[in-house]
VOBA-1610 file (N, C-alpha, C; in pm, whole numbers, padded with zeros to 5 digits, always signed):
BEGIN
Met-01570+20323-01080Met-01642+20446-01047Met-01546+20565-01055Thr-01586+20670-01126Thr-01501+20787-01142Thr-01491+20866-01012Glu-01368+20896-00972Glu-01348+20978-00853Glu-01367+21125-00889Leu-01430+21200-00798Leu-01461+21340-00823Leu-01386+21431-00727Asn-01349+21547-00778Asn-01289+21652-00698Asn-01390+21765-00684His-01423+21802-00561His-01519+21911-00536His-01439+22038-00505Arg-01482+22149-00563Arg-01404+22270-00544Arg-01489+22396-00554Phe-01447+22499-00482Phe-01501+22634-00495Phe-01402+22716-00576Thr-01450+22785-00677Thr-01366+22877-00754Thr-01423+23018-00741Leu-01335+23117-00751Leu-01377+23256-00737Leu-01447+23302-00865Ala-01572+23341-00852Ala-01651+23384-00968Ala-01647+23536-00986Ala-01634+23609-00876Ala-01631+23756-00883Ala-01559+23808-00760Arg-01498+23924-00772Arg-01432+23984-00657Arg-01538+24046-00566Pro-01541+24004-00438Pro-01645+24054-00348Pro-01633+24204-00326Val-01748+24267-00309Val-01756+24407-00268Val-01821+24406-00130Gly-01746+24447-00028Gly-01797+24436+00107Gly-01800+24291+00152Met-01908+24253+00223Met-01922+24115+00267Met-01945+24024+00146Pro-01870+23915+00134Pro-01888+23826+00018Pro-02029+23771+00010Lys-02071+23744-00113Lys-02202+23685-00141Lys-02181+23545-00199Arg-02284+23463-00190Arg-02274+23328-00244Arg-02239+23329-00392Ser-02286+23431-00464Ser-02260+23439-00608Ser-02114+23472-00641Asp-02034+23506-00539Asp-01893+23533-00563Asp-01812+23406-00584Trp-01874+23289-00561Trp-01807+23161-00583Trp-01891+23069-00671Asn-01822+22985-00742Asn-01886+22872-00809Asn-01844+22744-00738Tyr-01938+22651-00725Tyr-01909+22524-00660Tyr-01940+22413-00760Ala-01844+22327-00784Ala-01863+22225-00887Ala-01781+22101-00852Ala-01815+21992-00917Ala-01740+21867-00906Ala-01688+21830-01044Glu-01567+21776-01049Glu-01509+21738-01176Glu-01431+21608-01158Pro-01421+21529-01264Pro-01344+21403-01252Pro-01198+21431-01221Ile-01140+21345-01140Ile-00997+21356-01108Ile-00918+21291-01222Pro-00829+21366-01286Pro-00754+21308-01398Pro-00652+21204-01351Asp-00609+21122-01442Asp-00503+21026-01409Asp-00375+21101-01377Leu-00298+21044-01287Leu-00173+21108-01248Leu-00067+21093-01357Ala+00004+21201-01380Ala+00121+21196-01468Ala+00245+21171-01382Asp+00353+21134-01447Asp+00478+21112-01373Asp+00516+21238-01295Gly+00554+21219-01170Gly+00593+21331-01085Gly+00478+21390-01005Glu+00354+21348-01033Glu+00238+21403-00963Glu+00195+21312-00848Leu+00112+21369-00759Leu+00055+21291-00651Leu-00086+21342-00623Leu-00168+21260-00564Leu-00305+21294-00532Leu-00320+21301-00381Ile-00371+21412-00332Ile-00387+21434-00188Ile-00535+21444-00155Lys-00577+21369-00057Lys-00713+21381-00004Lys-00710+21478+00113Asn-00779+21592+00098Asn-00784+21691+00205Asn-00872+21639+00319Leu-00818+21642+00439Leu-00892+21600+00557Leu-00950+21719+00632Tyr-00872+21827+00638Tyr-00915+21949+00706Tyr-00869+22070+00625Leu-00955+22171+00618Leu-00919+22301+00562Leu-00927+22405+00672Ser-00837+22499+00669Ser-00838+22609+00765Ser-00905+22730+00701Leu-01010+22782+00765Leu-01078+22901+00713Leu-01037+23019+00800Asp-00963+23111+00740Asp-00900+23221+00814Asp-00945+23356+00760Pro-00955+23458+00847Pro-00992+23592+00800Pro-00903+23645+00689Ala-00776+23604+00686Ala-00684+23651+00582Ala-00733+23616+00442Met-00817+23513+00432Met-00866+23470+00301Met-00947+23580+00233Arg-01009+23669+00313Arg-01085+23780+00253Arg-00993+23871+00173Gly-00875+23898+00226Gly-00781+23983+00154Gly-00727+23918+00029Trp-00714+23785+00029Trp-00661+23715-00087Trp-00756+23724-00207Met-00881+23761-00183Met-00978+23773-00293Met-00971+23908-00363Asn-00903+24003-00300Asn-00897+24139-00357Asn-00785+24151-00458Glu-00809+24229-00560Glu-00706+24258-00658Glu-00617+24369-00605Gly-00490+24365-00638Gly-00398+24469-00594Gly-00279+24411-00522Lys-00183+24497-00491Lys-00059+24454-00429Lys-00083+24406-00287Ser-00027+24292-00255Ser-00036+24238-00120Ser+00085+24149-00096Tyr+00085+24079+00019Tyr+00200+23994+00051Tyr+00194+23860-00021Val+00080+23825-00081Val+00069+23707-00168Val-00014+23748-00290Pro+00004+23681-00404Pro-00076+23715-00522Pro-00225+23694-00497Ala-00306+23780-00555Ala-00451+23766-00541Ala-00499+23639-00612Ile-00605+23580-00559Ile-00669+23468-00628Ile-00732+23522-00756Lys-00705+23458-00867Lys-00760+23504-00994Lys-00903+23454-01012Ile-00981+23529-01089Ile-01116+23485-01121Ile-01106+23349-01192Gly-01185+23254-01145Gly-01183+23119-01201Gly-01090+23024-01130Glu-01003+23076-01042Glu-00912+22989-00967Glu-00981+22932-00843Val-00927+22819-00798Val-00977+22757-00676Val-00950+22850-00557Met-01049+22860-00469Met-01033+22940-00348Met-00917+22885-00265Arg-00822+22970-00233Arg-00702+22929-00163Arg-00731+22910-00014Ala-00676+22804+00044Ala-00685+22780+00187Ala-00573+22686+00229Leu-00532+22695+00353Leu-00436+22599+00405Leu-00510+22468+00436Ala-00442+22356+00417Ala-00508+22228+00431Ala-00415+22126+00493Leu-00475+22024+00552Leu-00402+21909+00601Leu-00462+21787+00532Gly-00377+21709+00464Gly-00428+21596+00388Gly-00333+21479+00388Arg-00377+21374+00320Arg-00298+21251+00311Arg-00275+21216+00165Val-00153+21176+00131Val-00124+21130-00003Val-00191+20994-00024Val-00282+20987-00122Val-00353+20861-00147Val-00305+20791-00274Lys-00243+20866-00364Lys-00182+20809-00484Lys-00057+20889-00515Ser+00045+20822-00569Ser+00168+20894-00598Ser+00240+20834-00716Lys+00283+20923-00806Lys+00376+20887-00912Lys+00502+20973-00900Asn+00530+21010-00776Asn+00648+21088-00746Asn+00728+21011-00642Pro+00848+20966-00676Pro+00924+20882-00583Pro+00960+20953-00453Ala+00952+21085-00451Ala+00985+21158-00327Ala+00872+21152-00226Phe+00752+21112-00271Phe+00635+21114-00183Phe+00562+20982-00190Ala+00584+20901-00088Ala+00510+20774-00081Ala+00368+20802-00034Val+00279+20707-00059Val+00143+20720-00010Val+00148+20731+00142Gly+00083+20830+00196Gly+00088+20860+00339Gly+00074+21010+00357Asn+00178+21078+00404Asn+00171+21222+00427Asn+00268+21296+00336Leu+00228+21421+00300Leu+00313+21506+00219Leu+00417+21576+00309Thr+00370+21661+00398Thr+00456+21715+00502Thr+00417+21644+00630Lys+00503+21561+00682Lys+00462+21472+00788Lys+00438+21547+00919Val+00326+21514+00980Val+00295+21562+01114Val+00269+21440+01201Asp+00284+21458+01330Asp+00273+21346+01422Asp+00139+21352+01495Pro+00043+21266+01458Pro-00087+21270+01526Pro-00080+21227+01672Lys+00033+21169+01714Lys+00050+21135+01855Lys+00088+21257+01938Leu+00148+21356+01872Leu+00189+21478+01941Leu+00070+21569+01966Ala-00020+21578+01867Ala-00139+21662+01880Ala-00242+21614+01779Pro-00371+21633+01806Pro-00474+21599+01708Pro-00450+21673+01576Leu-00488+21612+01466Leu-00457+21670+01335Leu-00504+21814+01318Pro-00627+21852+01361Pro-00669+21992+01340Pro-00578+22094+01407Val-00507+22055+01512Val-00417+22149+01581Val-00307+22197+01488Tyr-00272+22115+01387Tyr-00167+22153+01292Tyr-00213+22261+01193Leu-00341+22293+01195Leu-00391+22408+01119Leu-00424+22525+01211Gly-00408+22505+01343Gly-00438+22610+01440Gly-00315+22650+01518Thr-00305+22603+01641Thr-00195+22643+01728Thr-00060+22601+01674Leu-00052+22486+01610Leu+00074+22443+01550Leu+00078+22470+01399Gly-00013+22554+01351Gly-00018+22592+01210Gly+00002+22741+01193Met-00054+22796+01086Met-00033+22938+01055Met-00076+23032+01167Pro-00194+23015+01230Pro-00230+23108+01338Pro-00130+23105+01454Gly-00090+22985+01496Gly+00004+22975+01606Gly+00140+23033+01572Met+00186+23006+01450Met+00315+23063+01407Met+00308+23215+01400Thr+00194+23267+01356Thr+00175+23412+01352Thr+00186+23471+01491Ala+00120+23406+01586Ala+00126+23453+01725Ala+00268+23446+01780Tyr+00334+23335+01758Tyr+00468+23311+01813Tyr+00567+23415+01762Phe+00578+23428+01630Phe+00679+23519+01574Phe+00638+23665+01586Gly+00507+23692+01572Gly+00463+23830+01586Gly+00489+23884+01725Leu+00459+23804+01826Leu+00481+23850+01962Leu+00629+23852+01999Leu+00696+23739+01978Leu+00833+23727+02029Leu+00936+23802+01945Asp+00923+23798+01812Asp+01023+23863+01726Asp+00995+24011+01704Val+00866+24046+01694Val+00831+24186+01666Val+00793+24260+01793Gly+00709+24199+01876Gly+00667+24264+02000Gly+00775+24268+02106Lys+00862+24169+02105Lys+00975+24162+02199Lys+00930+24187+02345Pro+00840+24106+02397Pro+00793+24128+02535Pro+00902+24097+02637Lys+00899+24172+02745Lys+00989+24148+02857Lys+00905+24111+02979Glu+00963+24035+03068Glu+00892+23997+03189Glu+00842+24121+03261Gly+00714+24118+03300Gly+00654+24232+03367Gly+00584+24329+03275Asp+00602+24316+03143Asp+00534+24403+03047Asp+00383+24381+03051Thr+00310+24487+03015Thr+00166+24474+02992Thr+00144+24454+02843Val+00088+24339+02807Val+00061+24304+02668Val-00089+24307+02646Val-00132+24380+02544Val-00273+24387+02507Val-00289+24323+02369Val-00389+24238+02353Val-00414+24174+02224Val-00561+24188+02189Ser-00588+24233+02067Ser-00726+24239+02018Ser-00758+24109+01945Gly-00888+24083+01926Gly-00926+23953+01871Gly-00876+23842+01961Ala-00884+23864+02093Ala-00812+23780+02188Ala-00866+23638+02197Ala-00990+23614+02156Ala-01045+23479+02161Ala-01031+23406+02029Gly-00969+23471+01930Gly-00950+23409+01799Gly-00828+23320+01795Ala-00808+23255+01680Ala-00702+23155+01667Ala-00563+23212+01692Val-00539+23337+01650Val-00411+23402+01675Val-00406+23462+01814Gly-00508+23540+01848Gly-00507+23613+01973Gly-00497+23525+02096Met-00565+23410+02094Met-00561+23323+02212Met-00420+23269+02236Val-00343+23247+02129Val-00207+23198+02144Val-00115+23312+02187Val-00135+23430+02131Val-00055+23546+02172Val-00063+23566+02323Gly-00185+23568+02376Gly-00202+23592+02518Gly-00137+23486+02604Gln-00150+23361+02564Gln-00091+23253+02643Gln+00062+23255+02640Ile+00119+23285+02522Ile+00266+23294+02516Ile+00315+23411+02601Ala+00241+23523+02597Ala+00280+23638+02679Ala+00279+23601+02828Lys+00181+23522+02870Lys+00177+23477+03010Lys+00297+23386+03040Ile+00329+23296+02946Ile+00445+23209+02965Ile+00572+23292+02984Lys+00580+23406+02916Lys+00698+23492+02924Lys+00693+23588+03043Gly+00594+23572+03130Gly+00591+23652+03251Gly+00528+23788+03237Cys+00442+23807+03137Cys+00378+23936+03114Cys+00239+23939+03178Arg+00189+24059+03194Arg+00049+24079+03232Arg-00029+24098+03102Val-00140+24026+03088Val-00208+24020+02958Val-00352+24070+02969Val-00386+24163+02881Val-00522+24215+02869Val-00573+24179+02730Gly-00687+24111+02725Gly-00745+24071+02598Gly-00869+24151+02565Ile-00884+24188+02438Ile-01004+24257+02390Ile-01081+24157+02304Ala-01207+24132+02340Ala-01289+24034+02268Ala-01433+24083+02265Gly-01515+24018+02183Gly-01653+24061+02164Gly-01753+23973+02236Gly-01809+24022+02345Gly-01912+23950+02418Gly-01859+23885+02545Gln-01950+23865+02641Gln-01912+23811+02770Gln-01861+23668+02763Asp-01918+23587+02674Asp-01873+23448+02664Asp-01725+23441+02626Lys-01685+23520+02528Lys-01545+23520+02485Lys-01455+23578+02593Cys-01503+23681+02660Cys-01421+23740+02767Cys-01403+23641+02882Gln-01508+23569+02918Gln-01495+23469+03023Gln-01403+23355+02980Tyr-01406+23320+02853Tyr-01319+23213+02803Tyr-01172+23249+02818Ile-01133+23371+02779Ile-00991+23406+02787Ile-00947+23425+02931Leu-01040+23462+03018Leu-01005+23476+03160Leu-01000+23341+03230Arg-01106+23264+03216Arg-01121+23140+03291Arg-01034+23027+03236Asp-01036+23011+03104Asp-00969+22896+03044Asp-00825+22924+03001Leu-00797+23047+02960Leu-00665+23078+02905Leu-00575+23153+03002Gly-00630+23202+03110Gly-00546+23264+03212Gly-00509+23409+03187Phe-00581+23480+03099Phe-00556+23623+03082Phe-00583+23694+03215Asp-00518+23806+03235Asp-00536+23881+03360Asp-00660+23969+03358Ser-00692+24026+03242Ser-00809+24114+03229Ser-00869+24096+03090Ala-00997+24129+03079Ala-01066+24122+02949Ala-01150+24247+02930Ile-01155+24294+02808Ile-01237+24410+02771Ile-01335+24365+02663Asp-01464+24386+02689Asp-01569+24351+02594Asp-01595+24471+02504Tyr-01539+24469+02383Tyr-01551+24587+02298Tyr-01695+24615+02255Lys-01783+24514+02266Lys-01922+24535+02226Lys-02001+24611+02332Asn-01952+24609+02455Asn-02029+24667+02564Asn-01950+24762+02652Glu-01827+24791+02615Glu-01744+24882+02695Glu-01684+24991+02607Asp-01650+25101+02670Asp-01569+25205+02605Asp-01424+25155+02610Val-01371+25112+02496Val-01241+25046+02494Val-01130+25140+02540Arg-01135+25264+02499Arg-01028+25357+02538Arg-01025+25375+02690Lys-01140+25395+02750Lys-01146+25412+02895Lys-01107+25284+02968Ser-01152+25170+02914Ser-01119+25043+02979Ser-00971+25012+02971Leu-00907+25048+02860Leu-00762+25029+02849Leu-00689+25114+02952His-00736+25235+02973His-00674+25322+03074His-00689+25260+03213Thr-00806+25199+03238Thr-00830+25137+03368Thr-00743+25013+03389His-00737+24926+03287His-00666+24799+03300His-00516+24812+03276Cys-00475+24923+03215Cys-00332+24944+03187Cys-00291+25081+03243Pro-00292+25098+03375Pro-00267+25231+03434Pro-00130+25286+03403Asp-00034+25200+03374Asp+00101+25246+03339Asp+00126+25241+03189Gly+00019+25220+03112Gly+00030+25217+02967Gly+00052+25077+02912Ile+00047+25067+02781Ile+00064+24940+02710Ile+00207+24928+02662Asn+00273+24819+02697Asn+00409+24795+02648Asn+00409+24729+02511Val+00320+24630+02492Val+00309+24561+02363Val+00162+24553+02327Tyr+00127+24601+02208Tyr-00010+24585+02158Tyr-00005+24501+02032Phe-00074+24387+02035Phe-00080+24296+01921Phe-00215+24316+01854Asp-00213+24374+01734Asp-00337+24418+01670Asp-00384+24320+01563Asn-00504+24269+01582Asn-00568+24183+01482Asn-00687+24250+01414Val-00726+24369+01459Val-00854+24424+01413Val-00847+24560+01347Gly-00750+24644+01382Gly-00740+24777+01322Gly-00853+24869+01367Gly-00876+24974+01289Gly-00989+25063+01313Gly-00984+25135+01447Asp-01103+25149+01508Asp-01116+25227+01631Asp-01041+25166+01748Ile-01028+25033+01750Ile-00958+24971+01862Ile-00808+24999+01854Leu-00754+25003+01734Leu-00614+25046+01719Leu-00598+25190+01767Glu-00693+25276+01734Glu-00689+25416+01782Glu-00686+25420+01934Ala-00770+25337+01997Ala-00776+25336+02143Ala-00644+25290+02204Ala-00582+25191+02142Ala-00453+25144+02193Ala-00346+25251+02180Leu-00344+25321+02068Leu-00246+25428+02047Leu-00258+25537+02153Ala-00377+25555+02205Ala-00399+25658+02306Ala-00354+25613+02445Asn-00309+25488+02458Asn-00274+25435+02590Asn-00136+25369+02592Leu-00044+25419+02512Leu+00089+25358+02503Leu+00179+25404+02617Ser+00270+25315+02653Ser+00379+25354+02744Ser+00500+25394+02660Arg+00598+25450+02722Arg+00718+25491+02650Arg+00792+25367+02598Gly+00829+25369+02470Gly+00899+25257+02409Gly+00809+25141+02370Ala+00680+25164+02363Ala+00585+25057+02331Ala+00609+25002+02190Arg+00573+24875+02172Arg+00582+24811+02042Arg+00443+24766+01999Ile+00402+24808+01880Ile+00273+24766+01823Ile+00300+24669+01709Val+00236+24554+01715Val+00250+24452+01611Val+00124+24457+01524Ile+00141+24490+01397Ile+00027+24493+01304Ile+00020+24357+01235Cys-00076+24276+01281Cys-00094+24142+01227Cys-00210+24138+01129Gly-00320+24205+01163Gly-00437+24204+01077Gly-00527+24321+01110Ala-00634+24336+01031Ala-00728+24447+01051Ala-00867+24401+01010Ile-00919+24300+01081Ile-01043+24237+01037Ile-01161+24334+01035Ser-01155+24440+01115Ser-01265+24537+01112Ser-01273+24610+00979Gln-01167+24603+00899Gln-01160+24677+00773Gln-01177+24587+00649Tyr-01173+24455+00665Tyr-01163+24367+00550Tyr-01283+24376+00456Cys-01401+24399+00509Cys-01520+24403+00424Cys-01573+24545+00406Ser-01491+24643+00441Ser-01532+24783+00424Ser-01537+24818+00276Thr-01637+24895+00238Thr-01649+24940+00098Thr-01589+25078+00078Gly-01543+25141+00185Gly-01479+25271+00175Gly-01330+25260+00199Pro-01262+25373+00213Pro-01118+25370+00240Pro-01089+25303+00373Val-00973+25239+00382Val-00931+25179+00508Val-00912+25290+00611Lys-00967+25267+00730Lys-00958+25367+00836Lys-00824+25352+00907Gly-00736+25445+00887Gly-00605+25441+00950Gly-00603+25524+01077Pro-00500+25511+01158Pro-00495+25585+01285Pro-00471+25734+01263Ser-00554+25815+01325Ser-00536+25960+01315Ser-00440+26011+01421Asn-00425+25936+01531Asn-00337+25982+01639Asn-00202+25910+01636Tyr-00147+25895+01514Tyr-00020+25826+01500Tyr+00095+25899+01567Leu+00077+26028+01596Leu+00185+26101+01663Leu+00210+26050+01804Ser+00120+25966+01855Ser+00145+25899+01982Ser+00272+25815+01974Leu+00304+25765+01854Leu+00427+25688+01836Leu+00549+25777+01861Leu+00541+25900+01814Leu+00652+25995+01836Leu+00664+26032+01982Val+00551+26073+02040Val+00551+26120+02179Val+00603+26012+02273Asn+00564+25886+02247Asn+00601+25776+02336Asn+00723+25698+02287Arg+00791+25750+02184Arg+00909+25681+02127Arg+00874+25534+02101Ala+00757+25512+02043Ala+00705+25378+02019Ala+00725+25338+01874Ser+00704+25211+01846Ser+00717+25162+01709Ser+00594+25082+01670Met+00562+25083+01541Met+00449+25007+01488Met+00501+24931+01366Thr+00497+24798+01371Thr+00561+24715+01270Thr+00465+24610+01218Gly+00457+24599+01087Gly+00376+24494+01026Gly+00453+24363+01021Met+00379+24251+01030Met+00444+24121+01021Met+00359+24026+00937Val+00428+23943+00859Val+00364+23839+00777Val+00432+23708+00813Val+00355+23610+00851Val+00409+23486+00906Val+00498+23412+00807Phe+00471+23425+00677Phe+00548+23349+00578Phe+00696+23387+00578Asp+00728+23504+00632Asp+00868+23546+00639Asp+00950+23460+00735Tyr+00882+23383+00817Tyr+00951+23303+00920Tyr+00946+23153+00889Ala+00916+23118+00765Ala+00893+22978+00730Ala+01011+22887+00765Asp+01132+22939+00755Asp+01248+22855+00784Asp+01264+22825+00933Arg+01181+22886+01016Arg+01189+22864+01161Arg+01063+22799+01218Tyr+00970+22759+01131Tyr+00846+22698+01178Tyr+00873+22576+01266Ala+00966+22491+01224Ala+00991+22367+01297Ala+01038+22395+01440Val+01124+22496+01454Val+01174+22531+01587Val+01059+22582+01675Ala+00978+22671+01617Ala+00864+22724+01693Ala+00766+22613+01729Gly+00741+22522+01634Gly+00649+22413+01658Gly+00693+22324+01773Arg+00823+22296+01779Arg+00873+22212+01888Arg+00856+22281+02023Glu+00884+22411+02027Glu+00870+22482+02154Glu+00724+22489+02197Met+00634+22518+02103Met+00493+22526+02140Met+00437+22390+02178Ala+00480+22284+02109Ala+00438+22149+02146Ala+00482+22115+02288Gly+00601+22161+02325Gly+00649+22141+02461Gly+00561+22213+02563Trp+00521+22336+02530Trp+00432+22410+02620Trp+00297+22340+02631Met+00248+22286+02519Met+00121+22213+02522Met+00132+22090+02611Ala+00240+22015+02597Ala+00260+21895+02678Ala+00268+21928+02826Ala+00321+22046+02858Ala+00334+22088+02997Ala+00207+22153+03051Gly+00104+22165+02968Gly-00021+22226+03011Gly-00019+22377+03016Lys+00083+22439+02957Lys+00095+22585+02958Lys+00026+22652+02840Leu+00000+22576+02734Leu-00060+22632+02612Leu-00178+22545+02572Lys-00295+22605+02573Lys-00418+22532+02539Lys-00460+22562+02396Thr-00527+22466+02334Thr-00576+22482+02198Thr-00726+22469+02195Arg-00784+22524+02089Arg-00929+22513+02070Arg-00958+22524+01922Glu-01033+22429+01870Glu-01071+22431+01729Glu-01223+22417+01717His-01277+22481+01616His-01419+22467+01583His-01426+22398+01447Ile-01480+22278+01444Ile-01477+22198+01322Ile-01619+22184+01267Val-01635+22217+01140Val-01762+22203+01070Val-01740+22109+00952Glu-01824+22007+00939Glu-01805+21908+00835Glu-01881+21947+00708Gly-01814+21930+00593Gly-01880+21953+00466Gly-01824+22070+00388Leu-01754+22043+00278Leu-01694+22149+00197Leu-01799+22246+00145Glu-01920+22194+00118Glu-02025+22278+00061Glu-02068+22390+00156Arg-02027+22384+00281Arg-02064+22486+00379Arg-01959+22596+00389Leu-01861+22594+00300Leu-01751+22691+00305Leu-01801+22835+00308Phe-01897+22869+00222Phe-01942+23008+00212Phe-01994+23059+00345Arg-02080+22982+00410Arg-02139+23028+00535Arg-02033+23046+00643Ile-01940+22952+00652Ile-01838+22959+00756Ile-01741+23075+00731Leu-01705+23095+00603Leu-01615+23207+00572Leu-01679+23341+00611Cys-01804+23358+00578Cys-01870+23484+00609Cys-01878+23506+00760Cys-01895+23398+00837Cys-01894+23411+00983Cys-01758+23460+01031Ser-01651+23412+00968Ser-01517+23452+01012Ser-01485+23595+00972Phe-01551+23647+00867Phe-01525+23784+00823Phe-01606+23886+00902Ser-01717+23844+00959Ser-01809+23939+01020Ser-01771+23968+01164Arg-01773+24093+01200Arg-01756+24137+01338Arg-01805+24281+01345Ala-01832+24329+01465Ala-01875+24468+01480Ala-01764+24560+01429Arg-01803+24665+01361Arg-01705+24754+01299Arg-01643+24852+01400Thr-01715+24881+01509Thr-01665+24979+01605Thr-01686+24929+01746Pro-01604+24974+01841Pro-01629+24941+01981Pro-01751+25016+02033Ala-01787+24988+02157Ala-01907+25049+02214Ala-01899+25200+02212Ser-01782+25254+02234Ser-01762+25398+02230Ser-01617+25426+02201Ser-01590+25527+02124Ser-01451+25564+02096Ser-01423+25706+02145Ser-01507+25751+02236Ser-01491+25888+02287Ser-01374+25896+02385
//
């Protein structure tokens, strides 16, 4: 029986929110392995908001996916056939399923967790007693940022959409305060929850919420630019901060970070985070949907969010 490979390829560059017609889905026979090749069976794929940017043409931190190419995603798989002596049948990059369930290696111990770890600790440089604010706080990156900040002795305020997410970061993750951007004036709420200003702001969303954070900085604040999901599906110009002079007034800094720059330190970060997990200090959460054919629906869910907070006055 011929083995088949199922794949999504990019059919067109999306304009705004992606459409089903932006991808082709097909199955093709798996060719015989040549010397030096190996066959990997994907067990889990990670669907991340960053994938929306990878579909756009233009300069970025990684090359754009070309029309006709397979949709790029991080994956965890097992080597099932090998004609490469360096890789026996088993795992390509070995992970320990006894240390954590396999999906965790695409979440807290994968790219999102590494992004949180290095973005907060290397760029944000939190100090004990700092007030750390993180947007997208219930997401794969934000939830880890907040927990690491708590481990480091900081006070943590999370911005999330809806009461369920706000209760999750408060009740389950131990955040000190939560702001529901769908139902609150974010700027006013930040002033209330951060009366002495924000020391570290970890930004996953951009747009109006970044503006609100800039209006509430403390002196010497550090802003970590990780993502801008509120802008990813915009059909107009990217909305940048108009009150950037707050950086001057508060002697603050705003720095972009890309997790791939820290690849040589992933193992060190992974060991430390695994230790926190074993000690019950760092919790993980994954949402798993079975079936590659459902990729389009799940990706669009990860790209969609309200474009503005309840009020930006």
